C-alpha positions as CSV (number, residue, x, y, z in Angstrom):
1,X,66.1,-37.6,180.8
2,X,64.8,-36.3,184.1
3,X,68.0,-37.6,186.0
4,X,70.2,-35.7,183.4
5,X,68.3,-32.6,183.8
6,X,68.5,-32.6,187.6
7,X,72.2,-33.5,187.1
8,X,73.0,-30.5,185.1
9,X,71.0,-28.1,187.4
10,X,73.1,-29.3,190.3
11,X,76.3,-28.9,188.5
12,X,75.2,-25.2,187.5
13,X,74.3,-24.5,191.3
14,X,77.8,-25.7,192.2
15,X,79.5,-23.4,189.6
16,X,77.4,-20.4,190.6
17,X,78.3,-21.1,194.1
18,X,82.1,-21.2,193.3
19,X,81.8,-17.9,191.4
20,X,80.0,-16.3,194.3
21,X,82.9,-17.2,196.6
22,X,85.5,-15.9,194.1
23,X,83.7,-12.4,194.0
24,X,82.6,-12.3,197.5
25,X,83.7,-9.1,199.7
26,X,82.6,-5.5,199.4
27,X,86.0,-4.3,200.2
28,X,87.3,-6.3,197.0
29,X,84.6,-4.5,194.8
30,X,85.6,-1.0,196.4
31,X,89.4,-1.8,195.6
32,X,88.3,-2.6,192.1
33,X,86.4,0.6,191.6
34,X,89.0,2.8,192.9
35,X,91.8,1.0,190.8
36,X,89.7,1.0,187.8
37,X,88.8,4.8,188.3
38,X,92.6,5.9,188.8
39,X,93.8,3.7,185.9
40,X,91.0,5.2,183.6
41,X,91.9,8.7,184.5
42,X,95.7,8.1,183.9
43,X,94.9,6.5,180.5
44,X,93.3,9.7,179.2
45,X,95.5,12.4,180.9
46,X,98.4,13.9,178.8
47,X,101.6,11.9,179.3
48,X,103.8,14.9,180.7
49,X,101.0,15.3,183.4
50,X,101.0,11.6,184.2
51,X,104.8,11.4,184.3
52,X,105.1,14.4,186.7
53,X,102.0,12.9,188.8
54,X,104.0,9.7,189.2
55,X,107.3,11.3,190.2
56,X,105.3,13.2,193.0
57,X,103.6,10.0,194.0
58,X,107.0,8.1,193.9
59,X,108.4,10.8,196.3
60,X,105.7,10.6,198.7
61,X,105.9,6.8,198.8
62,X,109.8,7.2,199.5
63,X,108.8,9.6,202.3
64,X,106.1,7.6,204.2
65,X,107.1,3.9,203.4
66,X,109.9,3.4,205.9
67,X,109.8,-0.4,205.9
68,X,109.9,-0.5,202.3
69,X,112.5,2.1,202.1
70,X,114.6,-0.1,204.2
71,X,114.0,-3.2,201.9
72,X,115.0,-1.1,198.7
73,X,118.2,0.2,200.6
74,X,119.3,-3.4,201.5
75,X,118.8,-4.5,198.0
76,X,120.6,-1.7,196.4
77,X,123.6,-2.3,198.7
78,X,123.8,-6.0,197.4
79,X,123.6,-4.9,193.7
80,X,126.1,-2.1,194.1
81,X,128.4,-4.3,195.9
82,X,128.2,-6.8,192.9
83,X,128.7,-4.1,190.3
84,X,132.2,-3.7,188.7
85,X,132.5,0.0,189.5
86,X,132.2,-0.8,193.5
87,X,130.0,0.9,195.9
88,X,130.5,4.4,197.6
89,X,127.8,4.1,200.1
90,X,126.6,6.9,202.5
91,X,124.8,9.7,200.7
92,X,125.1,8.1,197.3
93,X,123.0,5.3,198.5
94,X,120.2,7.4,199.9
95,X,120.1,9.3,196.7
96,X,119.7,6.1,194.8
97,X,116.9,5.0,197.1
98,X,115.0,8.2,196.6
99,X,115.5,8.3,192.9
100,X,114.4,4.7,192.5
101,X,111.0,5.5,194.3
102,X,110.6,8.4,192.0
103,X,111.4,6.8,188.8
104,X,109.3,3.6,189.7
105,X,106.2,6.1,190.4
106,X,106.7,7.8,187.0
107,X,107.3,4.6,185.1
108,X,104.4,2.8,186.5
109,X,101.8,5.7,186.1
110,X,103.1,6.4,182.5
111,X,102.7,2.9,181.5
112,X,98.9,3.2,181.5
113,X,98.9,6.2,179.3
114,X,101.4,4.8,176.8
115,X,99.1,1.8,176.3
116,X,96.4,4.0,175.3
117,X,98.3,6.3,172.7
118,X,98.1,5.9,169.0
119,X,101.1,4.0,167.7
120,X,102.7,6.8,166.0
121,X,102.6,8.8,169.3
122,X,104.0,5.8,171.3
123,X,106.9,5.8,169.0
124,X,107.9,9.4,170.0
125,X,108.3,8.3,173.5
126,X,109.4,4.6,173.3
127,X,112.4,3.7,171.1
128,X,113.0,0.0,170.3
129,X,116.5,-1.5,169.9
130,X,116.8,-4.9,168.5
131,X,113.7,-5.1,166.0
132,X,115.9,-7.0,163.6
133,X,116.7,-9.7,166.4
134,X,113.1,-10.3,166.8
135,X,112.5,-10.5,162.9
136,X,115.3,-13.1,162.5
137,X,114.1,-15.1,165.4
138,X,110.5,-15.1,164.1
139,X,111.8,-16.5,160.8
140,X,113.0,-19.5,162.4
141,X,109.4,-20.5,163.3
142,X,110.1,-21.8,166.8
143,X,108.7,-18.8,168.8
144,X,110.6,-16.6,171.3
145,X,110.6,-16.2,175.0
146,X,111.0,-12.5,176.0
147,X,112.9,-12.7,179.4
148,X,111.5,-9.7,181.2
149,X,112.3,-7.8,184.4
150,X,110.1,-5.5,186.6
151,X,111.7,-2.2,185.2
152,X,110.7,0.9,183.4
153,X,107.0,1.2,182.3
154,X,106.7,-2.7,182.3
155,X,103.0,-2.7,182.4
156,X,103.0,-1.2,178.9
157,X,104.6,-4.3,177.6
158,X,101.3,-5.9,176.8
159,X,100.7,-3.1,174.2
160,X,104.0,-3.4,172.2
161,X,102.7,-5.8,169.6
162,X,101.3,-3.3,167.2
163,X,104.7,-1.3,167.4
164,X,106.5,-4.5,166.1
165,X,103.9,-4.8,163.3
166,X,104.5,-1.0,162.5
167,X,108.2,-1.8,162.1
168,X,107.5,-4.6,159.8
169,X,107.8,-7.6,162.1
170,X,104.5,-9.7,162.2
171,X,104.3,-11.1,165.9
172,X,101.7,-12.8,168.1
173,X,102.3,-11.5,171.5
174,X,101.6,-13.5,174.6
175,X,102.2,-13.0,178.5
176,X,102.4,-15.8,181.0
177,X,101.5,-14.0,184.5
178,X,100.0,-14.6,188.0
179,X,96.4,-13.6,188.3
180,X,95.6,-10.6,190.6
181,X,94.1,-11.7,194.0
182,X,91.1,-9.4,193.4
183,X,88.9,-11.2,190.8
184,X,86.8,-8.1,189.9
185,X,90.0,-6.3,189.1
186,X,91.5,-9.5,187.4
187,X,88.7,-9.8,184.9
188,X,88.7,-6.1,183.9
189,X,92.3,-5.7,183.9
190,X,93.0,-8.7,181.9
191,X,90.6,-7.4,179.2
192,X,92.6,-4.3,179.2
193,X,95.8,-6.1,178.5
194,X,94.5,-8.2,175.8
195,X,92.9,-5.0,174.0
196,X,95.6,-4.7,171.5
197,X,96.1,-8.4,170.8
198,X,98.3,-9.7,173.5
199,X,97.1,-13.2,174.6
200,X,97.3,-13.3,178.4
201,X,98.0,-16.9,179.7
202,X,97.2,-17.4,183.4
203,X,99.3,-19.8,185.6
204,X,95.8,-21.1,186.8
205,X,95.4,-22.6,183.2
206,X,98.5,-24.6,183.3
207,X,101.5,-24.9,180.9
208,X,99.8,-26.4,177.9
209,X,98.4,-23.2,176.5
210,X,101.8,-21.2,176.7
211,X,103.7,-24.2,175.0
212,X,101.2,-24.3,172.3
213,X,101.5,-20.6,171.8
214,X,105.3,-20.9,171.4
215,X,105.1,-24.0,169.2
216,X,102.9,-22.0,166.8
217,X,105.5,-19.3,166.4
218,X,104.3,-16.7,169.1
219,X,106.3,-14.6,171.6
220,X,105.8,-15.2,175.2
221,X,106.7,-12.8,178.0
222,X,108.1,-14.1,181.1
223,X,109.3,-12.1,184.2
224,X,112.5,-13.7,185.4
225,X,113.0,-11.5,188.3
226,X,110.2,-12.4,190.5
227,X,110.8,-13.5,194.1
228,X,110.3,-17.4,194.6
229,X,109.6,-19.4,197.6
230,X,110.5,-22.4,195.7
231,X,112.5,-22.7,192.4
232,X,115.9,-23.2,191.0
233,X,118.9,-21.7,192.8
234,X,121.0,-19.7,190.6
235,X,123.5,-16.7,191.0
236,X,122.0,-13.3,190.7
237,X,124.0,-10.3,191.7
238,X,126.6,-12.2,193.6
239,X,124.2,-14.4,195.5
240,X,122.6,-17.7,194.9
241,X,118.9,-17.1,195.1
242,X,115.7,-18.9,194.3
243,X,114.9,-18.2,190.7
244,X,111.8,-19.0,188.4
245,X,112.5,-22.0,186.3
246,X,109.7,-21.1,183.7
247,X,112.0,-19.7,180.9
248,X,114.1,-22.9,181.2
249,X,110.9,-25.1,181.3
250,X,109.5,-23.6,178.1
251,X,112.8,-23.5,176.2
252,X,113.3,-27.2,177.0
253,X,109.8,-28.1,175.8
254,X,109.7,-25.9,172.6
255,X,113.1,-24.8,171.7
256,X,112.0,-21.4,171.6
257,X,114.8,-18.7,171.6
258,X,115.2,-16.5,174.6
259,X,115.5,-12.9,174.2
260,X,116.3,-10.6,177.2
261,X,114.5,-7.4,177.6
262,X,115.5,-4.3,179.4
263,X,113.4,-1.0,179.6
264,X,115.1,2.1,180.7
265,X,114.1,5.6,181.2
266,X,116.5,8.0,179.4
267,X,114.7,11.4,179.9
268,X,111.3,12.9,180.8
269,X,108.6,10.8,179.1
270,X,111.4,9.0,177.1
271,X,112.2,5.3,177.2
272,X,114.5,2.8,175.4
273,X,113.4,-0.9,175.1
274,X,116.4,-3.0,174.3
275,X,116.3,-6.7,172.8
276,X,119.4,-8.8,173.3
277,X,120.2,-12.3,172.4
278,X,120.3,-14.8,175.3
279,X,119.7,-18.3,174.1
280,X,119.3,-19.5,170.4
281,X,116.5,-21.5,169.2
282,X,117.1,-25.1,170.5
283,X,120.5,-24.1,171.7
284,X,120.4,-25.5,175.2
285,X,117.2,-27.7,174.8
286,X,119.1,-30.8,175.9
287,X,120.7,-29.1,179.1
288,X,119.2,-29.0,182.7
289,X,116.9,-26.4,184.0
290,X,119.4,-25.4,186.4
291,X,122.2,-24.7,183.5
292,X,119.5,-22.6,181.4
293,X,118.3,-20.7,184.6
294,X,121.9,-19.7,185.3
295,X,122.1,-18.1,181.6
296,X,118.7,-16.5,182.0
297,X,119.9,-15.0,185.4
298,X,123.0,-13.5,183.9
299,X,120.9,-11.9,181.2
300,X,118.4,-10.5,183.5
301,X,121.2,-9.2,185.7
302,X,122.7,-7.5,182.6
303,X,119.3,-6.0,181.7
304,X,119.0,-4.4,185.2
305,X,122.5,-3.3,185.2
306,X,121.8,-0.9,182.3
307,X,119.6,1.1,184.7
308,X,119.5,-0.3,188.3
309,X,117.2,2.8,189.3
310,X,114.5,1.6,186.8
311,X,114.2,-1.8,188.5
312,X,111.6,-2.8,191.2
313,X,113.9,-3.7,194.2
């Protein structure tokens, strides 16, 4: 018994040291306080003020972030060149770059306020197209993968479960995500995202939890437009790029349908969330992940084409 006692004490000491390493650093704690303070203020400020503040913040970023501006310009050149309408270049491109920064600022800031609004007020600002598609998919009992892009007020997506329920569609929302590098902020913000019932599933926890979530009939949101160092090569806006294989992996393992999601700003404090079929339940389960990833990239590209300036480039 004495040996078991000291063994448990040693294990507890190791765990405590591990946690201390995770949370070490005054600068991390300061970042957490500043971020939490800003997000908390935005969550309780009237939406028109938040939207306007976001546009101003985006404009300031466009002015001072020269290196980031150059990256955005280069990316927009690629997507414009790949579009059916062609590309005019010159002044038009510079306007696009500026408007993208401004919209990104308004979208990001507004997402924090939207997530704190009562459901009936959220419905005044966010229109959902494709509710019946979700209802039909859920009736099949295999779950669904929401193929997301970083566009519109995407941080708000963890709060959309109650809107589906208000529309008569009972869902269990989940999100597969990469944890924040700041563990103070990660713990607090994960709790914020899960406040309205969305289950946040970290990559640190492996694949078994998201697979179980899908197999039990849940919805799992996955961002398909993340930059990857390693991944499946697939065509995206006319170029072959490293792409996340996660939607393909989860479809092959569970047979869950894949639904593409676009989130577009259509006016001041107004957005449309559109849901479109991408892959049916078990439709391509026997196909390779490369084949499925190509289909997912085409769907993600179509979502972003609906409003290029609402994307994060």
